[in-house]
N, C-alpha and C positions, 0 to 999 in steps of 0.2 A: 924729462923731469917735470916740466911744466904740465904735461898731460897727466902725469901721476898725481901732481898736487891738485889739479882740477878734479880729477876723479875722486881723490880722497875727500875734497871739499863737498862734492855732490853726495857721496856716501854719508858724510857726517850730517848734511842737511836732511837727507832722506831719513836717517835714523832719528834725528830730532823730531821731524814731522811725524814719523810713526809713533814715537814715544808720546807726543802730544795727543795724537788720535787715540792711543790706548788709554791715556788718562781720562779723556772725555768719554770714551765708551764705558770705562769702568764707573765713572761718576753717573753716567746715564743709567746703567744697570742698577747701581745702588739706589738711585732715586726711584726707579721703577719698583724695586723690591720694597722700599719704604712705603710707596703709595699702595702697593698690594697688601702690605701688612696693615696699613691704616684701614683699608676697605674691609679686610677680614676682621679686624678688631671692632669696627662699627657694626658689621653683620652679627658678630658674636654678642655684642652689647644689645642689639635689637632683639635677638632671640632670647637673651636673658630677661630683658624687659617684658617681652610677650609672655614668657613663662611665669614671671612674677605676677603679671596681671591675671593670668588664668588661675594661679594658685590663690590669689587674693579673693576670687569670686567664691561665693557660698555655693553649696550643692544645689540649692533651688535655682540659682541664677544660671548655673551650668546646664541643668536639666531643661530650663526654659529657653535655651538658645541665647545666652549672654544677657539675660534679664529683660523682661518687658516685651520680647518678641513672640512669646508663646500665644497661640490662638486656641485656647482650650475649649472654647465654645463652638468649635466647628462640628457640624453634623457628619456622621459617617456617610461616605458616598455610596450611591447605589452600586450594586454589582455590575450593572450594565450602564455605568455613567457615561461612557464614551458615545453611546447612541441615544442618550436622552435628548429630548427636544424641549426648549424653553417656551413657555407660554407668554402671552402679552403681559401678564401681571408679575412675571419674574419666576414663577414656579416652574417645575420640570414635569414632563410627562414621560413615563417610562414606556418604551415601545413594547409591543407584545413579542412573544418568542418567535413568531414566524417572520420571515423576511421576504420581500418581494424579489422577483428575478432581477438580477443585476445590481442589487443593493449591497454595499460593502459594510460588513460588520467588523468594527475595530476590536471587539472583545472575543472573537472566535479564534481558535488556535489552529 
């Protein structure tokens, strides 16, 4: 009978411990779900804010790359710009159509 009582006591303690662990695990899962929900809400809010900023821009600002970044005064590059050579005064010299033996042309296909 004493053995039975001790065994019953151990089972009760084990069940109590298991119940406490289950409660902690459930609380931990709920906390993790709340954190994930908060992160998702923040991400959704950031997307909404970004969309609102885009929509608030005028058509000219969107066409010019968020306003002020456009460089409309750029010259059209030469067709053979990869093989152009710069001169000392900053200008470029376009090489002729012929290539020397062993020279690599970046514009050829």
